[in-house]
Structure formats: C-alpha cells, structure tokens
C-alpha positions as CSV (number, residue, x, y, z in Angstrom):
1,M,8.1,8.4,-5.2
2,R,4.9,8.5,-7.5
3,K,2.3,5.5,-7.6
4,N,1.5,2.5,-9.7
5,I,-2.1,3.0,-11.1
6,F,-4.7,0.4,-11.9
7,L,-6.7,0.6,-14.7
8,H,-10.1,0.1,-12.9
9,F,-12.0,2.0,-15.8
10,L,-11.0,-0.5,-18.5
11,N,-13.3,-3.0,-16.9
12,R,-17.0,-3.8,-18.9
13,D,-18.4,-3.9,-15.7
14,T,-17.1,-0.9,-14.7
15,R,-18.6,1.3,-17.4
16,E,-21.9,-0.5,-17.0
17,I,-22.3,-0.1,-13.9
18,F,-22.2,4.2,-14.9
19,R,-24.1,3.4,-18.1
20,L,-21.5,4.5,-20.4
21,Y,-22.9,2.2,-22.8
22,E,-26.3,3.5,-22.8
23,L,-25.3,7.5,-22.4
24,F,-22.2,7.5,-25.4
25,G,-22.1,6.8,-28.9
26,T,-18.7,5.4,-30.0
27,E,-16.5,8.2,-30.4
28,K,-17.3,9.4,-26.8
29,H,-17.0,6.2,-25.6
30,A,-13.5,5.5,-26.8
31,R,-12.4,8.8,-26.0
32,N,-13.6,8.7,-22.4
33,L,-11.1,5.6,-22.4
34,R,-8.5,7.6,-24.5
35,E,-7.6,10.5,-22.0
36,P,-7.4,8.8,-18.3
37,L,-5.1,6.1,-20.4
38,N,-3.1,8.6,-21.5
39,A,-3.3,10.4,-17.7
40,A,-2.6,7.2,-15.7
41,A,0.5,6.3,-18.1
42,I,1.5,9.9,-17.5
43,L,1.5,9.9,-13.9
44,C,2.1,6.2,-12.8
45,E,5.8,5.5,-11.3
46,E,6.7,2.6,-13.1
47,F,3.5,0.9,-14.6
48,C,0.0,0.7,-15.3
49,V,-1.7,-2.8,-14.5
50,A,-4.9,-4.3,-15.7
51,P,-5.9,-7.9,-16.3
52,P,-5.7,-9.0,-19.6
53,G,-9.7,-9.9,-19.6
54,F,-10.4,-6.1,-19.4
55,V,-8.5,-6.0,-23.1
56,V,-9.7,-8.9,-24.8
57,E,-13.9,-8.5,-23.1
58,D,-14.5,-5.1,-24.5
59,K,-14.5,-3.9,-28.0
60,F,-13.7,-0.1,-26.8
61,A,-10.8,-1.1,-24.8
62,F,-9.7,-4.0,-27.2
63,E,-9.4,-1.0,-30.3
64,L,-8.0,1.0,-27.8
65,F,-5.2,-1.1,-27.3
66,E,-4.8,-1.8,-30.8
67,V,-4.4,1.9,-31.6
68,Q,-1.9,2.6,-28.2
69,S,-0.3,-0.7,-28.3
70,A,2.7,1.4,-27.5
71,Y,2.0,1.1,-24.2
72,L,1.9,-3.1,-24.2
73,A,4.9,-3.0,-26.2
74,E,7.0,-1.1,-23.9
75,G,5.5,-2.9,-20.9
76,L,4.3,0.4,-19.4
77,V,1.1,-1.2,-18.8
78,R,1.1,-4.8,-17.8
79,L,-1.3,-7.5,-17.6
80,P,-0.7,-10.0,-14.8
81,M,-2.4,-13.8,-14.9
82,R,-1.5,-16.9,-13.2
83,E,-1.8,-18.9,-15.9
84,S,2.2,-19.8,-17.3
85,N,0.8,-18.8,-21.0
86,L,-1.9,-17.2,-23.3
87,L,-3.3,-20.7,-24.0
88,D,-3.7,-21.9,-21.0
89,F,-5.4,-18.2,-19.8
90,A,-7.8,-18.3,-22.9
91,E,-8.9,-21.8,-22.1
92,K,-9.6,-21.8,-18.7
93,K,-11.6,-18.3,-19.2
94,R,-13.5,-19.6,-22.3
95,G,-14.3,-22.4,-20.2
96,E,-15.5,-20.0,-17.2
97,Y,-17.8,-17.6,-19.1
98,A,-19.1,-20.0,-21.4
99,P,-22.8,-19.9,-19.8
100,N,-22.5,-16.0,-21.2
101,R,-20.7,-16.2,-24.2
102,N,-22.6,-13.9,-26.5
103,R,-21.9,-11.2,-23.8
104,Y,-18.0,-12.1,-23.8
105,S,-17.7,-12.9,-27.2
106,G,-14.0,-11.1,-27.0
107,L,-12.5,-13.9,-25.0
108,Y,-13.6,-16.2,-27.8
109,D,-11.7,-14.3,-30.5
110,D,-8.5,-15.5,-31.5
111,S,-7.2,-12.3,-32.9
112,R,-7.9,-10.6,-29.8
113,M,-5.5,-13.3,-28.4
114,L,-3.1,-12.8,-31.1
115,L,-2.9,-8.8,-30.3
116,L,-1.9,-10.3,-26.2
117,S,0.7,-12.9,-27.6
118,S,2.6,-10.1,-29.8
119,H,3.4,-8.2,-26.5
120,G,4.7,-10.8,-24.2
121,Q,6.6,-8.3,-22.1
122,A,3.5,-6.9,-21.1
123,L,2.2,-10.1,-19.5
124,V,3.4,-10.7,-16.3
125,Q,2.6,-13.3,-13.2
126,R,0.0,-12.6,-10.8
127,R,0.5,-14.6,-7.2
128,V,-3.5,-13.9,-5.6
129,Q,-6.1,-16.1,-6.5
130,I,-8.8,-14.3,-7.6
131,G,-12.0,-16.4,-7.6
132,P,-10.8,-17.5,-3.9
133,A,-10.5,-13.9,-3.2
134,I,-14.0,-12.8,-4.0
135,V,-15.8,-16.1,-2.6
136,K,-13.9,-15.2,0.7
137,G,-14.7,-11.2,0.5
138,F,-18.9,-12.4,-0.3
139,L,-18.5,-14.6,2.7
140,I,-17.2,-12.3,5.6
141,G,-17.1,-9.2,3.9
142,V,-20.0,-8.4,5.9
143,D,-18.6,-9.3,9.0
144,T,-15.6,-6.7,8.5
145,R,-15.7,-2.9,9.0
146,S,-15.2,-2.0,5.2
147,S,-17.3,0.6,3.7
148,A,-17.9,-1.4,0.8
149,W,-20.4,-3.8,2.3
150,A,-22.0,-0.9,5.1
151,R,-25.4,-0.7,3.7
152,I,-25.8,-4.4,3.4
153,R,-24.1,-5.2,6.8
154,N,-26.9,-2.2,8.2
155,E,-30.3,-2.8,6.4
156,A,-29.9,-6.4,4.6
157,M,-32.2,-9.1,6.3
158,P,-30.6,-12.1,7.4
159,E,-31.5,-14.1,4.3
160,V,-30.3,-11.9,2.0
161,I,-26.6,-11.8,3.7
162,E,-26.7,-15.5,4.1
163,N,-28.3,-15.8,0.0
164,M,-25.1,-13.5,-0.8
165,R,-22.5,-15.4,1.2
166,K,-23.2,-18.5,-0.8
167,V,-23.9,-17.6,-4.3
168,P,-20.2,-16.9,-5.2
169,E,-19.0,-20.5,-3.1
170,H,-21.6,-22.4,-5.5
171,L,-20.5,-21.1,-8.8
172,A,-17.0,-21.6,-8.2
173,D,-17.6,-25.1,-7.2
174,E,-19.2,-25.2,-10.6
175,G,-16.2,-23.6,-12.4
176,K,-18.0,-20.7,-13.5
177,A,-17.0,-17.3,-14.1
178,L,-17.4,-14.7,-10.6
179,T,-18.5,-12.2,-12.6
180,W,-21.7,-9.6,-12.3
181,S,-23.6,-11.1,-15.0
182,I,-23.3,-14.8,-13.5
183,I,-23.8,-14.0,-10.3
184,E,-26.9,-11.9,-10.3
185,P,-29.4,-14.5,-11.8
186,N,-28.4,-16.5,-8.7
187,L,-29.5,-13.8,-6.1
188,I,-33.1,-13.7,-4.3
189,E,-35.4,-11.5,-5.4
190,S,-35.9,-9.6,-2.0
191,G,-32.2,-8.8,-2.2
192,K,-32.7,-6.7,-5.2
193,P,-32.6,-3.1,-3.7
194,F,-29.1,-4.3,-2.4
195,W,-27.7,-5.7,-5.5
196,G,-26.0,-2.0,-6.5
197,E,-24.2,-2.5,-3.8
198,M,-22.8,-6.2,-4.1
199,R,-22.2,-5.2,-7.8
200,N,-19.9,-2.6,-5.9
201,G,-18.9,-5.2,-3.6
202,L,-17.8,-7.0,-6.2
203,Q,-16.0,-4.4,-8.0
204,Y,-13.6,-3.7,-4.7
205,T,-13.1,-7.3,-4.1
206,Y,-11.8,-8.3,-7.6
207,F,-9.8,-4.5,-8.1
208,G,-8.6,-4.7,-4.6
209,Q,-6.2,-8.1,-5.2
210,Y,-4.6,-6.3,-8.1
211,C,-3.9,-2.9,-6.0
212,R,-2.2,-4.8,-3.6
213,E,-0.4,-7.3,-5.0
214,F,1.2,-4.3,-7.5
215,S,1.1,-1.5,-4.9
216,A,-1.4,0.1,-7.1
217,I,-4.0,2.8,-6.7
218,V,-6.7,4.0,-9.0
219,M,-7.9,7.2,-10.6
220,S,-10.0,9.5,-9.2
221,D,-13.0,11.8,-10.7
222,I,-13.0,10.4,-14.1
223,P,-15.3,12.3,-16.3
224,Y,-18.8,10.2,-15.9
225,M,-17.7,7.3,-13.8
226,P,-17.7,8.8,-10.2
227,D,-17.1,5.9,-8.1
228,I,-14.0,4.1,-7.0
229,F,-15.2,1.4,-5.1
230,Y,-13.2,2.3,-1.6
231,L,-10.1,1.7,-4.0
232,P,-7.2,2.7,-2.8
233,N,-6.7,6.5,-4.3
234,D,-5.3,10.2,-3.7
235,R,-7.6,12.3,-4.6
236,A,-5.2,15.2,-4.6
237,V,-2.8,14.1,-7.0
238,Y,-4.4,11.0,-9.2
239,S,-7.3,12.8,-9.9
240,M,-8.4,12.9,-13.7
241,R,-10.0,16.1,-12.8
242,R,-7.1,18.0,-11.2
243,F,-4.6,16.8,-13.5
244,R,-6.6,18.2,-16.8
245,V,-7.4,21.7,-14.5
246,F,-3.5,21.5,-14.2
247,L,-2.7,21.1,-18.1
248,D,-5.6,23.4,-19.1
249,A,-4.0,26.2,-16.9
250,I,-0.6,25.5,-19.6
251,H,-2.8,25.3,-22.3
252,A,-1.6,21.6,-22.5
253,A,-4.4,19.4,-21.9
254,D,-4.6,17.9,-25.3
255,L,-0.9,17.8,-26.2
256,F,-1.1,15.2,-23.6
257,L,-4.2,13.9,-22.7
258,Q,-5.0,13.1,-26.4
259,A,-1.4,12.0,-27.4
260,S,-0.7,8.8,-28.9
261,A,1.3,6.5,-26.4
262,D,4.3,6.3,-28.7
263,V,4.2,10.3,-28.0
264,I,4.0,9.6,-24.1
265,T,6.2,7.0,-23.9
266,N,9.2,8.8,-25.6
267,L,8.4,11.6,-23.2
268,R,8.4,9.3,-20.3
269,S,12.3,8.3,-21.4
270,R,13.5,11.6,-21.1
271,P,14.2,13.5,-17.8
272,G,12.5,17.0,-18.4
273,F,9.4,15.4,-18.4
274,T,9.6,13.2,-15.1
275,E,10.6,16.6,-13.6
276,F,7.3,17.9,-14.9
277,V,5.4,15.1,-13.9
278,D,7.2,15.1,-10.1
279,A,6.2,18.5,-10.4
280,Y,2.6,18.5,-10.8
281,A,2.6,15.7,-7.8
282,G,4.6,18.2,-5.5
283,L,2.3,20.9,-6.7
284,A,-0.9,19.3,-6.2
285,A,-0.1,18.0,-2.8
286,I,0.3,20.9,-1.6
287,F,-2.5,22.8,-2.8
288,K,-5.8,20.9,-2.4
289,G,-8.3,23.0,-4.4
290,D,-8.5,23.2,-8.2
291,T,-8.2,27.1,-8.2
292,D,-5.2,27.1,-6.2
293,L,-3.7,24.4,-8.5
294,Q,-5.0,26.1,-12.1
295,F,-3.8,29.6,-9.9
296,H,-0.2,28.5,-9.5
297,A,0.5,26.2,-13.0
298,A,-0.6,29.4,-14.8
299,R,1.8,31.5,-13.1
300,A,4.7,29.2,-13.2
301,A,3.9,29.4,-17.3
302,E,4.2,32.8,-17.4
303,K,7.3,33.4,-16.0
304,A,8.6,30.5,-18.9
305,T,10.5,31.2,-21.3
306,Y,8.5,28.8,-23.6
307,P,5.5,30.2,-25.3
308,W,3.2,27.3,-23.6
309,R,0.2,29.5,-25.2
310,R,1.1,28.5,-28.5
311,I,0.7,24.6,-27.8
312,P,-2.9,24.4,-29.1
313,Q,-2.0,26.4,-32.3
314,R,1.5,24.6,-33.0
315,F,0.3,20.6,-31.8
316,D,-2.8,19.2,-32.5
317,S,-2.6,15.3,-32.0
318,S,-5.4,13.7,-34.0
319,L,-3.7,15.4,-37.3
320,A,0.0,14.2,-36.3
321,D,2.5,13.2,-33.8
322,P,5.0,15.5,-32.6
323,T,8.8,15.0,-34.7
324,D,11.5,13.6,-32.8
325,I,13.0,17.2,-32.8
326,E,9.7,18.7,-31.4
327,I,9.8,16.2,-28.5
328,Y,13.1,17.3,-27.2
329,E,11.6,20.9,-27.5
330,I,8.7,19.6,-25.4
331,S,10.9,18.0,-23.0
332,D,13.2,21.2,-22.3
333,A,10.2,23.3,-21.9
334,C,8.9,20.5,-19.2
335,R,12.1,21.0,-17.5
336,E,12.0,24.5,-17.5
337,F,8.3,24.9,-16.4
338,A,9.3,22.2,-13.4
339,A,12.5,23.9,-12.5
340,I,10.3,27.3,-11.6
341,L,7.4,25.3,-9.9
342,T,10.3,23.9,-8.0
343,V,12.0,26.8,-6.7
344,T,9.0,28.7,-6.2
345,H,7.1,26.1,-4.1
346,G,10.0,24.3,-2.2
347,L,9.2,21.2,-4.5
348,P,10.9,17.9,-3.8
349,T,13.1,16.4,-6.9
350,R,14.3,13.2,-8.0
351,Y,18.0,14.8,-8.0
352,D,17.7,16.0,-4.2
353,R,19.9,14.1,-2.1
354,S,17.9,15.4,1.3
355,N,14.4,14.1,-0.2
356,P,15.4,10.1,-0.4
357,L,11.9,9.5,-1.3
358,F,12.8,10.6,-5.3
359,S,15.5,8.8,-7.3
360,A,16.9,9.4,-10.5
361,P,14.6,8.2,-13.5
362,G,14.8,4.7,-13.9
363,T,16.3,4.0,-10.8
364,R,14.9,2.4,-7.4
365,V,14.7,4.5,-4.2
366,S,18.4,4.2,-2.7
367,T,19.1,1.2,-0.5
368,T,22.3,1.5,0.1
369,S,23.9,3.6,3.2
370,K,26.2,6.5,2.5
371,K,29.5,4.5,2.4
372,G,27.8,2.5,0.0
373,K,27.0,-0.8,1.3
374,P,23.4,-2.1,1.6
375,L,21.3,-1.0,4.2
376,K,20.5,-3.7,6.7
377,I,18.5,-3.9,9.6
378,A,18.6,-6.2,12.4
379,L,15.1,-7.0,14.3
380,F,15.2,-8.9,18.0
381,V,11.8,-10.9,18.8
382,A,11.9,-13.0,21.9
383,L,10.0,-16.0,21.1
384,E,9.8,-18.6,18.4
385,E,6.2,-17.9,17.6
386,E,7.0,-14.4,16.8
387,L,10.4,-15.6,14.8
388,K,7.6,-18.5,12.7
389,V,5.5,-15.3,11.6
390,L,8.3,-13.6,10.6
391,V,10.1,-16.1,8.7
392,R,6.8,-17.1,6.7
393,H,5.7,-13.2,5.9
394,Y,9.3,-12.1,5.0
395,R,10.1,-15.5,3.5
396,L,13.8,-15.4,5.7
397,K,15.8,-18.0,5.3
398,R,16.5,-20.1,9.0
399,S,19.5,-20.8,10.4
400,A,21.0,-23.3,13.1
401,E,23.3,-20.4,14.2
402,G,23.1,-16.9,14.3
403,P,21.4,-14.6,13.5
404,A,18.2,-17.1,13.6
405,A,17.5,-15.9,9.8
406,T,18.3,-13.7,7.4
407,G,16.8,-12.3,4.4
408,K,15.3,-9.4,2.7
409,I,12.3,-7.0,3.5
410,G,11.8,-5.3,0.5
411,E,15.3,-4.1,-0.9
412,I,16.8,-3.7,2.5
413,E,18.6,-6.9,4.5
414,V,17.6,-7.9,7.4
415,D,19.3,-10.6,10.1
416,V,16.8,-11.9,12.6
417,L,18.0,-12.3,16.4
418,C,15.9,-14.2,18.5
419,P,17.3,-16.1,22.0
420,R,13.5,-18.2,22.1
421,A,13.8,-16.9,25.8
422,M,11.8,-13.6,27.5
423,G,13.6,-11.3,29.7
424,R,15.9,-8.5,29.7
425,V,18.8,-10.6,30.2
426,A,18.3,-12.8,27.6
427,A,17.4,-10.2,25.6
428,A,20.5,-8.3,26.0
429,V,22.9,-11.1,25.9
430,E,21.6,-11.8,22.4
431,V,22.0,-8.7,20.9
432,T,25.7,-8.0,22.5
433,G,26.6,-12.0,21.0
434,Y,25.5,-10.0,17.5
435,L,27.1,-6.6,17.9
436,A,30.4,-8.1,19.5
437,K,30.7,-10.2,16.0
438,G,31.5,-6.7,14.2
439,N,27.9,-6.5,12.8
440,K,27.0,-3.3,12.8
441,P,23.2,-3.1,11.3
442,D,21.9,0.6,10.2
443,L,19.2,0.0,12.7
444,L,17.8,-2.1,15.1
445,F,14.2,-3.2,15.9
446,C,12.8,-4.6,18.9
447,I,9.7,-6.0,17.8
448,G,7.1,-8.3,19.5
449,L,3.9,-8.8,21.9
450,A,3.4,-6.7,24.5
451,G,0.4,-6.5,27.6
452,G,-1.2,-3.5,27.1
453,V,-2.4,-0.6,29.6
454,K,-5.7,-0.5,29.7
455,E,-6.0,2.9,31.9
456,S,-4.1,4.6,28.6
457,G,-7.4,3.1,26.5
458,I,-5.6,0.9,24.1
459,E,-7.0,-1.9,22.8
460,H,-5.8,-5.7,21.6
461,G,-3.8,-5.2,18.3
462,A,-2.9,-2.0,18.6
463,V,0.8,-1.1,17.5
464,I,2.6,0.9,20.0
465,C,5.7,3.3,18.4
466,V,7.6,3.6,21.9
467,D,9.5,6.9,22.0
468,T,10.7,5.9,25.6
469,V,11.4,2.5,27.3
470,V,11.1,2.8,30.6
471,D,13.1,-0.1,32.3
472,L,11.5,-1.1,36.1
473,A,13.4,-4.2,36.6
474,N,15.4,-2.6,39.3
475,R,13.6,-2.1,42.6
476,K,14.8,-0.9,46.2
477,V,13.2,-2.8,48.7
478,T,12.8,-1.3,52.2
479,D,11.0,-2.0,55.6
480,D,8.1,0.5,56.3
481,A,7.3,1.5,60.1
482,E,5.7,-1.7,60.9
483,G,8.1,-3.9,59.3
484,A,6.6,-5.0,56.4
485,A,8.7,-5.4,53.1
486,Q,7.9,-2.1,50.4
487,S,9.4,-2.4,47.3
488,K,10.0,0.7,44.7
489,F,10.9,1.0,41.4
490,R,14.0,2.4,40.4
491,R,13.4,3.2,36.7
492,Q,16.0,4.0,34.1
493,D,14.3,5.8,30.9
494,F,15.7,4.7,27.5
495,S,14.9,6.7,24.5
496,C,13.9,5.5,21.3
497,S,13.9,6.7,17.5
498,K,10.2,8.0,16.8
499,A,11.4,7.3,12.9
500,V,8.7,4.7,12.6
501,Y,5.6,6.8,14.3
502,S,6.4,9.8,12.4
503,I,6.6,8.3,9.1
504,A,3.7,5.7,9.1
505,K,1.6,9.2,10.6
506,S,2.6,11.1,7.2
507,A,2.1,10.8,3.2
508,E,4.6,8.5,3.2
509,F,2.7,5.7,4.3
510,E,-0.9,4.5,3.4
511,E,-2.1,3.6,6.6
512,K,-5.9,3.3,5.6
513,D,-4.8,0.2,3.4
514,W,-2.5,-1.2,5.9
515,A,-5.7,-1.6,8.4
516,N,-8.1,-2.7,5.6
517,F,-5.6,-5.2,5.0
518,C,-5.1,-6.7,8.0
519,I,-8.6,-6.4,8.6
520,E,-9.5,-8.8,5.8
521,E,-6.5,-10.9,5.5
522,F,-5.6,-11.8,9.2
523,E,-9.3,-12.2,10.2
524,W,-9.6,-9.6,12.7
525,K,-12.5,-9.6,14.9
526,T,-15.3,-7.5,13.4
527,G,-15.5,-4.2,14.8
528,R,-12.1,-4.3,15.6
529,M,-9.3,-2.5,13.7
530,P,-5.4,-1.8,13.8
531,S,-3.7,1.3,14.8
532,I,-0.8,3.2,15.6
533,R,0.0,4.8,18.7
534,E,3.0,6.2,20.4
535,G,3.8,6.2,24.0
536,K,6.3,4.7,26.7
537,I,6.4,1.2,27.3
538,A,7.6,-0.6,30.5
539,S,10.6,-3.3,31.0
540,V,10.0,-5.6,33.6
541,D,11.3,-9.4,34.5
542,E,7.8,-10.4,35.2
543,V,4.8,-11.6,33.3
544,V,2.4,-8.9,34.1
545,A,-1.2,-10.8,34.9
546,S,-2.3,-8.4,37.8
547,D,-4.6,-5.4,38.3
548,D,-2.5,-4.0,41.5
549,H,0.9,-4.1,40.0
550,R,-0.4,-3.0,36.6
551,K,-1.8,0.1,39.2
552,K,1.8,0.5,40.3
553,M,3.7,0.8,37.2
554,V,0.6,3.2,35.9
555,D,1.2,5.4,38.9
556,S,5.4,5.4,38.5
557,V,5.0,6.1,34.9
558,D,3.1,8.9,33.3
559,K,1.1,8.4,29.9
560,L,2.2,4.2,30.3
561,M,0.8,2.4,27.1
562,G,2.3,-0.9,27.5
563,V,4.6,-3.7,29.2
564,E,7.0,-6.1,28.1
565,M,10.2,-7.9,28.9
566,E,12.9,-7.6,26.7
567,A,13.1,-3.8,25.3
568,G,15.2,-2.7,28.6
569,G,17.9,-5.5,27.4
570,V,18.0,-4.6,24.2
571,C,18.4,-1.1,24.7
572,A,21.4,-1.4,27.2
573,A,23.1,-3.8,25.1
574,A,22.6,-1.2,21.9
575,S,23.8,1.8,23.6
576,Q,27.6,0.0,24.3
577,Y,27.7,-0.1,20.6
578,K,26.3,3.0,19.5
579,V,23.4,1.4,17.2
580,N,19.9,3.3,17.0
581,V,17.2,1.3,18.3
582,V,13.4,1.2,17.2
583,V,10.7,-0.5,20.0
584,I,7.6,-1.2,18.5
585,R,4.9,-3.9,20.3
586,V,1.9,-5.1,19.4
587,V,-0.8,-5.3,22.1
588,S,-1.8,-9.1,22.6
589,D,-3.8,-8.9,26.0
590,L,-4.2,-6.5,28.7
591,A,-2.0,-7.0,31.1
592,D,-4.7,-8.3,33.6
593,P,-5.7,-11.5,35.4
594,S,-7.7,-12.1,32.2
595,K,-4.2,-12.4,30.5
596,A,-4.4,-15.7,28.1
597,D,-2.3,-16.7,25.0
598,D,-5.1,-16.7,22.4
599,E,-5.5,-15.3,18.8
600,W,-4.6,-11.8,19.6
601,R,-0.6,-13.0,19.5
602,K,-0.9,-15.0,16.0
603,V,-3.1,-12.0,14.3
604,G,-1.1,-9.3,16.3
605,M,2.3,-10.0,14.9
606,K,1.1,-11.0,11.1
607,T,-0.2,-7.6,11.7
608,L,2.8,-5.5,13.0
609,A,4.9,-7.8,10.4
610,E,2.8,-6.2,7.6
611,L,3.6,-2.9,8.9
612,L,6.8,-3.4,8.9
613,K,6.9,-4.4,5.1
614,R,4.7,-1.4,3.9
615,L,7.1,1.0,5.6
616,P,9.6,2.8,3.6
617,L,12.3,1.4,5.3
618,N,15.1,3.4,3.7
619,R,13.0,6.3,5.1
620,V,12.9,4.8,8.3
621,I,16.5,4.4,8.6
622,E,17.8,7.8,7.3
623,V,15.1,9.6,9.9
624,A,16.4,7.8,12.6
625,N,20.3,8.3,11.8
626,R,19.7,11.8,11.7
C-alpha cells in the first residue's frame, strides 16, 4: 500500500524560504508547482492533503488549482479545516491575518473562496488544533530530542530560547495568526542567527500535525526545494527526482508530469495505471540508486511491445489531452510494463493474496479472516489504569460485563479483557472464562506494564516484544546441608508469536514517526526516546523490587529483559484453546528497590497503545497465524 502525501511545497512560506519568488519568473515558478503536484497525485494511495490557506493565500497555488480543478472536484486533493463551513473559515482567517493583510490579500478575495466552495467534496474536517500545537512546539521543542530544534538547543543563548518560547503564546492570546511574518518581528535581535532554524521549526510543527492526523508523508527532492523540515518521508520511493528518473527512462516524464488533472484522475481510475505506479514503488524500494532504477526501468520498456520511445512524438500535454481511446491505450501499456517489472523482480501486487499489504484498486486492505468474518483481536490487561488508557486511546465502549471494553482499532474489532487484579491465576481465569464462551479471536495480545531487567541494558519506556515467556512461579524448596531452606525455580517456557517485532522492524512500520509522535504527545523526559526490543520475560507471582531476587532470575534465564505477573497465566489458558498469543510489555520500572508508581506508568501505556494503533494489525494477524 502506498502513502498519502502532504503538499508542503504549495505553502507560500516554504517557497519563500527557498527564494523561489526571487529566483523565478511567473512561468517557471508555476511549472515548479505543477510537476510535483502531478507527481504527488500519481503516487499517493488515496489522496493528497493541504490546508485551504495554501490555495487561497498565494496566487501561484490558486492559479494552479484553477487549471487543475479536477483534483479538487474528485477529492484527490483534500483541504482539511476545523470550521464547519467556508464562511466561518474565511471570517476566522481574516481576523487572524489582519496585521498582514497586504501580504495575505488572497484570504480577502471572495473569488478565491468561491473556487473552494464550488468543490465541497475537497473540504474535510480535521481534529487537530494548529495554533495550540505551534504554541506547544515552540514552548517545549528545545526540550525534546527532535532534530528540528537541535541547533537552537545546542547553541542558542538562554535569553534567545526563552524569547522564542513565549512569542507564539503571546500572539495566540492576541488572536493573531502564528505565521512567520507575524512571529519574526516579535523575536529579539540577538536571536537572529537562529531565525532560520526557528522558521524551519515552525514548518516542522505546523505541517507535522497534518502528516500525523492524515497518515501522510511529504515528497522529497523537489527541484529548488531541498529541505523537508524533518517531516515523514521515504526518499527511495516518494522522491521527485527519482520518480522523474524512472519516467525519463521510459520517455514518459512530460506525458505524466505535465498532464492535466483530468488526465491523471482518468488514469487513476484504471487498474493498469495503478499496477504501473505500484510497480514503480516496488522497484524504487529495491533499487536505492538512481542509476539502477533507470537501468531496470529502461530494460523493461525495451521488452514491452508498446513503443515507449515514441511517446514524446505522439503526445504533447501543452497542446491537447490524450483522447479517451488514447487513455485506454496508455493504461494497457502501463499494465504490460508493470507485469514485466513484477515478473522480473518479484514485486508484490495488489492482486497477490500472499501480499496482504495490497488490495484491489479502490478497496482497503483485507480486514476479514479466511472464512469471511471480520478480523478480531483480544487485548488482555491486568489493571484498571491500563484499561483506562486503552479506552481513551481507542475510544472503546466500556461494559459492566465481560469483555471489559469493546470497539475497534482502525478496522480491526477488539475485545479488552481485564480482571482488575494482578497475578497469573487471575489472568488465567479471565482468559479461560472468555474463551470458554466460544469467543475465538484471531489473535490474543497480553499487554501492559513490566519491570525491566537493568542487566539487559533496557531503559524506562522501552517496549519489549516477548519471544518467550518464562514462567518462574513454580519452585522446588529443599534444605541445604545446614538445614536452611533453599528454593530453585522450576521454569516453564511458552513461545510467543514474533509477528509484532518482525513487522515493527520492517518497512511496513514507520518506527521513527511513532517514536517522535510519542515524545511530543506524551511528554517524554528530555533525552529519552521510545525503543522496541525483543527478548524473554519472566512471569512470577510477586512484585519484584529486590536486587537479590532479580539477579537470581537473571542467573536462571539467559537474555532476560523484564519481569511481570500475568503472561504465564494468559499463555497457559490460550494454549488450551489453541489461540496464538502476542506478549508486549512496556518498561515502567527497573525491578529494583527504587521501584515506584511514577509517571512512566501512564507514559509507557500510552506509548504502547500508540504502537498497536499504528501497526498494520491485519498483517500482524496474518504473520502470527502462518
């Protein structure tokens, strides 16, 4: 499955940062927007996204969408806003930008608002509040490990940082827009050497909110716009330079990158074109060098029966669009070309049932089992505090009876089991009771908090994907030579599915995006960062806060990473009903005498919940049940 794309290059401030208004005349500036917009419209999975202000604030962006209005008409480009209607949006923006009305005159142009209102299908709701997010970003950005604020954090004087923290909050209180042209005059002169980083930090914070809410990334390597402000990206596939290299190799760059929006939307409706773009994405992911990408694309074009070399002579996008018959012809040629690449390089396809990442064009990835029933998982947590985090994070519905909560994570149905008590016995009873009623989830997750074993080098907040649960609750007690009682662990091992770890460490999961989101949203301590580890965990019947007892467990179990109290019972119960189990624990303490119920409990559970939310759970289920 490909990615949705955030159109950061349409923002006026972005192009001012790269001096496009100074360097280019009108024609070249407009061309420098049309080609990346077409590339994004071709490469995106479902849609591209940009705030409505991008379109109305700037004449180049507005004129582009006047010409390419089919992108708005088809909803291929979506414009999110919090307001329920365009009138409220215009009123709010005109008030915020009043101090710089001349600069943002497009916001006061009713004809531009009429263009947007004529394409209501492009206007969608957003949840995030951008202003408060920017205020928070400037307030705490330098306290995080985010690269966007690194130079300011490491080199700026305290008074510069303090001034930077306060300015957006002050402007927001006055009801002013938090745009650079309004922020800059309020910054102290001594901070001028860092204004470039501050402006980039503003773009990172502003754009990042949309990328997170709409699961979007940005196009990289757009000509004359080299910086992507540390936003989510994939330089192997979603690179303007690499996509052009690919298209140039088959003589089709002008055909697609200079095409009208009507042509692109028409092509996107045809399976052959979808296969063509998927094949590019697959090939680009394998061959990271431009030369290899160009070579293999050209070879495939030479093998095709369609005369790709003749495209520049046959089609001139500046003169006329291809006819409907020619669109059919191009689509069929794309399908043939995609088939050659797919067979030659073993690329995944949407029609290949062995590759659940893909689905048929216009449909979502399968969320049903082989029997056609909706996929369902069960989440076991021991404590009410853990349950509360899940209910809030996934917006689940509580129940007075079992399960404790129900709902969905994405498209996957979920039951949450919670005995509200610690221990292996309580866990086994809860899981057995659930499964005995005929419930058969496609996968059972045992999740929650754990004590980390410091000898393994693990830190607070680390997520342990457990490959083996070592049940150490049973012991043999004997007398030694002097008559003193000695206890020895009688371990029982349960093997757990490794699906989560294997997928979380693959290209299917954006681990860096997850970690950065958790740092910013869940107020991680400065200098700490979420991580994902794999290893063994001990399941016992007591809370471990003893160095001596922990060391005895470490001596009994090689490569032990943590200790908890329920997984042994969950695994024992699930094995009786032949249900596969995934055990994921987040470290909230280090199982030593300093053990305390501190802020890591809540931060850790939120971090773990966000991991599950972002994982392709359908893939986790498929891999776990192979």
